[in-house]
C-alpha beads as a LAMMPS data file, in Angstrom:
LAMMPS data file: protein, C-alpha beads

181 atoms
180 bonds

1 atom types
1 bond types

-500.0 500.0 xlo xhi
-500.0 500.0 ylo yhi
-500.0 500.0 zlo zhi

Masses

1 110.0

Atoms # bond

1 1 1 -312.828 439.937 -190.136
2 1 1 -309.515 440.028 -188.212
3 1 1 -311.331 441.474 -185.190
4 1 1 -313.888 438.667 -185.361
5 1 1 -311.123 435.993 -185.434
6 1 1 -309.304 437.704 -182.541
7 1 1 -312.579 437.904 -180.604
8 1 1 -313.274 434.180 -181.168
9 1 1 -309.726 433.300 -180.055
10 1 1 -310.031 435.375 -176.868
11 1 1 -313.411 433.835 -176.040
12 1 1 -312.003 430.339 -176.724
13 1 1 -309.097 430.959 -174.362
14 1 1 -311.444 432.249 -171.680
15 1 1 -313.661 429.166 -172.042
16 1 1 -310.659 426.835 -171.940
17 1 1 -309.254 428.616 -168.908
18 1 1 -312.601 428.408 -167.174
19 1 1 -312.796 424.676 -167.871
20 1 1 -309.357 423.982 -166.502
21 1 1 -310.141 425.779 -163.264
22 1 1 -313.265 423.707 -162.782
23 1 1 -311.463 420.424 -163.480
24 1 1 -308.629 420.926 -160.962
25 1 1 -309.684 419.924 -157.465
26 1 1 -308.126 420.993 -154.166
27 1 1 -306.560 417.543 -153.802
28 1 1 -304.897 417.867 -157.190
29 1 1 -303.566 421.309 -156.277
30 1 1 -302.115 419.877 -153.061
31 1 1 -300.403 417.117 -155.049
32 1 1 -298.825 419.709 -157.286
33 1 1 -296.839 421.343 -154.481
34 1 1 -293.265 422.066 -155.324
35 1 1 -290.196 420.988 -153.410
36 1 1 -289.951 424.500 -151.939
37 1 1 -293.637 424.435 -150.892
38 1 1 -293.139 421.103 -149.132
39 1 1 -289.933 422.333 -147.516
40 1 1 -291.697 425.434 -146.209
41 1 1 -294.680 423.402 -145.004
42 1 1 -292.417 420.935 -143.201
43 1 1 -290.474 423.761 -141.542
44 1 1 -293.694 425.369 -140.326
45 1 1 -295.001 422.005 -139.150
46 1 1 -291.866 421.368 -137.084
47 1 1 -291.412 424.917 -135.794
48 1 1 -295.039 425.673 -134.992
49 1 1 -297.209 422.571 -134.674
50 1 1 -294.627 420.244 -133.172
51 1 1 -293.133 422.991 -131.037
52 1 1 -296.557 423.553 -129.449
53 1 1 -296.780 419.869 -128.529
54 1 1 -293.164 419.769 -127.347
55 1 1 -293.767 422.782 -125.094
56 1 1 -296.629 421.011 -123.301
57 1 1 -294.589 417.844 -123.036
58 1 1 -291.610 419.768 -121.671
59 1 1 -293.694 421.568 -119.044
60 1 1 -295.208 418.266 -117.914
61 1 1 -291.845 416.505 -117.752
62 1 1 -290.121 419.374 -115.952
63 1 1 -292.872 419.375 -113.335
64 1 1 -292.679 415.590 -112.999
65 1 1 -288.914 415.820 -112.609
66 1 1 -289.308 417.975 -109.505
67 1 1 -290.995 415.106 -107.606
68 1 1 -289.710 411.940 -109.303
69 1 1 -286.401 410.131 -109.613
70 1 1 -283.689 411.760 -107.497
71 1 1 -286.215 414.402 -106.355
72 1 1 -288.771 411.873 -105.059
73 1 1 -289.858 412.594 -101.486
74 1 1 -293.300 411.004 -101.111
75 1 1 -296.088 409.257 -102.986
76 1 1 -298.446 412.016 -101.872
77 1 1 -296.301 414.749 -103.401
78 1 1 -295.894 412.769 -106.639
79 1 1 -299.658 412.140 -106.797
80 1 1 -300.449 415.827 -106.294
81 1 1 -298.006 416.879 -109.002
82 1 1 -299.406 414.303 -111.420
83 1 1 -302.992 415.313 -110.691
84 1 1 -302.615 419.088 -110.569
85 1 1 -299.853 419.830 -113.083
86 1 1 -298.462 416.954 -115.126
87 1 1 -301.672 415.324 -116.349
88 1 1 -303.454 418.596 -117.209
89 1 1 -300.400 419.785 -119.140
90 1 1 -300.020 416.472 -120.923
91 1 1 -303.727 416.535 -121.816
92 1 1 -302.909 419.717 -123.747
93 1 1 -300.214 417.832 -125.666
94 1 1 -302.707 415.053 -126.469
95 1 1 -305.258 417.635 -127.638
96 1 1 -302.659 419.434 -129.759
97 1 1 -301.860 416.181 -131.575
98 1 1 -305.561 415.661 -132.283
99 1 1 -305.715 419.122 -133.846
100 1 1 -302.861 418.476 -136.280
101 1 1 -303.978 419.011 -139.854
102 1 1 -301.501 417.299 -142.144
103 1 1 -301.326 418.555 -145.712
104 1 1 -298.324 416.487 -146.750
105 1 1 -298.894 412.804 -147.497
106 1 1 -295.335 411.903 -146.467
107 1 1 -296.035 413.227 -142.962
108 1 1 -299.161 411.154 -142.320
109 1 1 -297.425 407.997 -140.997
110 1 1 -295.121 410.132 -138.864
111 1 1 -298.010 412.062 -137.362
112 1 1 -299.688 408.745 -136.548
113 1 1 -296.517 407.695 -134.696
114 1 1 -296.478 411.025 -132.869
115 1 1 -300.121 410.673 -131.833
116 1 1 -299.513 407.094 -130.706
117 1 1 -296.460 408.085 -128.673
118 1 1 -298.170 411.005 -126.936
119 1 1 -301.284 408.987 -126.098
120 1 1 -299.152 406.046 -124.888
121 1 1 -297.179 408.269 -122.519
122 1 1 -300.387 409.885 -121.285
123 1 1 -301.843 406.428 -120.581
124 1 1 -298.665 405.638 -118.640
125 1 1 -299.082 408.773 -116.532
126 1 1 -302.700 407.862 -115.796
127 1 1 -301.578 404.377 -114.754
128 1 1 -298.905 405.872 -112.501
129 1 1 -301.542 408.018 -110.800
130 1 1 -303.800 404.970 -110.387
131 1 1 -300.906 402.915 -109.016
132 1 1 -300.248 405.574 -106.393
133 1 1 -303.917 405.729 -105.433
134 1 1 -304.269 401.960 -105.142
135 1 1 -300.709 401.355 -103.941
136 1 1 -300.476 398.667 -106.600
137 1 1 -297.027 397.706 -107.916
138 1 1 -298.542 395.759 -110.822
139 1 1 -300.192 398.917 -112.137
140 1 1 -296.912 400.782 -111.633
141 1 1 -295.175 398.143 -113.763
142 1 1 -297.829 398.683 -116.459
143 1 1 -297.078 402.405 -116.258
144 1 1 -293.374 401.757 -116.698
145 1 1 -294.095 399.487 -119.671
146 1 1 -296.100 402.332 -121.270
147 1 1 -293.122 404.652 -120.768
148 1 1 -290.855 402.151 -122.506
149 1 1 -293.363 401.773 -125.321
150 1 1 -293.443 405.561 -125.645
151 1 1 -289.668 405.699 -126.135
152 1 1 -289.797 403.042 -128.852
153 1 1 -292.545 404.888 -130.743
154 1 1 -291.063 408.367 -130.310
155 1 1 -287.699 407.116 -131.569
156 1 1 -289.428 405.712 -134.669
157 1 1 -291.082 409.106 -135.151
158 1 1 -287.781 410.976 -134.814
159 1 1 -285.987 408.581 -137.171
160 1 1 -288.709 409.140 -139.760
161 1 1 -288.624 412.897 -139.272
162 1 1 -284.842 412.937 -139.692
163 1 1 -285.171 411.097 -143.019
164 1 1 -287.970 413.342 -144.237
165 1 1 -286.141 416.481 -143.131
166 1 1 -282.994 415.307 -144.907
167 1 1 -285.007 414.719 -148.092
168 1 1 -286.156 418.352 -147.940
169 1 1 -282.741 419.686 -146.862
170 1 1 -283.836 420.696 -143.369
171 1 1 -281.751 420.351 -140.228
172 1 1 -283.780 418.361 -137.713
173 1 1 -282.838 417.722 -134.123
174 1 1 -285.339 416.268 -131.633
175 1 1 -285.946 418.347 -128.540
176 1 1 -284.426 417.122 -125.282
177 1 1 -287.568 416.014 -123.450
178 1 1 -289.205 414.033 -126.216
179 1 1 -286.041 412.329 -127.399
180 1 1 -286.020 408.647 -126.565
181 1 1 -283.472 407.014 -124.278

Bonds

1 1 1 2
2 1 2 3
3 1 3 4
4 1 4 5
5 1 5 6
6 1 6 7
7 1 7 8
8 1 8 9
9 1 9 10
10 1 10 11
11 1 11 12
12 1 12 13
13 1 13 14
14 1 14 15
15 1 15 16
16 1 16 17
17 1 17 18
18 1 18 19
19 1 19 20
20 1 20 21
21 1 21 22
22 1 22 23
23 1 23 24
24 1 24 25
25 1 25 26
26 1 26 27
27 1 27 28
28 1 28 29
29 1 29 30
30 1 30 31
31 1 31 32
32 1 32 33
33 1 33 34
34 1 34 35
35 1 35 36
36 1 36 37
37 1 37 38
38 1 38 39
39 1 39 40
40 1 40 41
41 1 41 42
42 1 42 43
43 1 43 44
44 1 44 45
45 1 45 46
46 1 46 47
47 1 47 48
48 1 48 49
49 1 49 50
50 1 50 51
51 1 51 52
52 1 52 53
53 1 53 54
54 1 54 55
55 1 55 56
56 1 56 57
57 1 57 58
58 1 58 59
59 1 59 60
60 1 60 61
61 1 61 62
62 1 62 63
63 1 63 64
64 1 64 65
65 1 65 66
66 1 66 67
67 1 67 68
68 1 68 69
69 1 69 70
70 1 70 71
71 1 71 72
72 1 72 73
73 1 73 74
74 1 74 75
75 1 75 76
76 1 76 77
77 1 77 78
78 1 78 79
79 1 79 80
80 1 80 81
81 1 81 82
82 1 82 83
83 1 83 84
84 1 84 85
85 1 85 86
86 1 86 87
87 1 87 88
88 1 88 89
89 1 89 90
90 1 90 91
91 1 91 92
92 1 92 93
93 1 93 94
94 1 94 95
95 1 95 96
96 1 96 97
97 1 97 98
98 1 98 99
99 1 99 100
100 1 100 101
101 1 101 102
102 1 102 103
103 1 103 104
104 1 104 105
105 1 105 106
106 1 106 107
107 1 107 108
108 1 108 109
109 1 109 110
110 1 110 111
111 1 111 112
112 1 112 113
113 1 113 114
114 1 114 115
115 1 115 116
116 1 116 117
117 1 117 118
118 1 118 119
119 1 119 120
120 1 120 121
121 1 121 122
122 1 122 123
123 1 123 124
124 1 124 125
125 1 125 126
126 1 126 127
127 1 127 128
128 1 128 129
129 1 129 130
130 1 130 131
131 1 131 132
132 1 132 133
133 1 133 134
134 1 134 135
135 1 135 136
136 1 136 137
137 1 137 138
138 1 138 139
139 1 139 140
140 1 140 141
141 1 141 142
142 1 142 143
143 1 143 144
144 1 144 145
145 1 145 146
146 1 146 147
147 1 147 148
148 1 148 149
149 1 149 150
150 1 150 151
151 1 151 152
152 1 152 153
153 1 153 154
154 1 154 155
155 1 155 156
156 1 156 157
157 1 157 158
158 1 158 159
159 1 159 160
160 1 160 161
161 1 161 162
162 1 162 163
163 1 163 164
164 1 164 165
165 1 165 166
166 1 166 167
167 1 167 168
168 1 168 169
169 1 169 170
170 1 170 171
171 1 171 172
172 1 172 173
173 1 173 174
174 1 174 175
175 1 175 176
176 1 176 177
177 1 177 178
178 1 178 179
179 1 179 180
180 1 180 181
């Protein structure tokens, strides 16, 4: 009799366990992440996903810096650098933002800001190239406005990331090239 009761209890536990596994969805499991899980996820997001984007952005901006500002020598040289190096590298940054898979609800609005900033800057670069081709100062002004818009958005992103990182006890410092003015 005792064996029969023990057997029924074991079967009942197995049935209950099986039911609970079926009831819990992937979304519910994601919601159940601990502080440490979120901290680890955020660290990986910053150090891997964002670093990949920042690397493309840095390469593009370093290349642009060799022919713009104090290093400007000619429209032709600037156009060639934009066409052959800067835009292709920045396209990689745009693509990397599209590939971001966010598993933390708190990051979603920040990733939207990041995507908006990267695409805005890319649009500005395209306008700069067009302005050079058409020798049109109005288009160049549009390009400059896009650059200013980029800095506003990227600063919002970094402010949000600082707050989120602080919440999860992570030191966060924006990289040099994607830090707003």
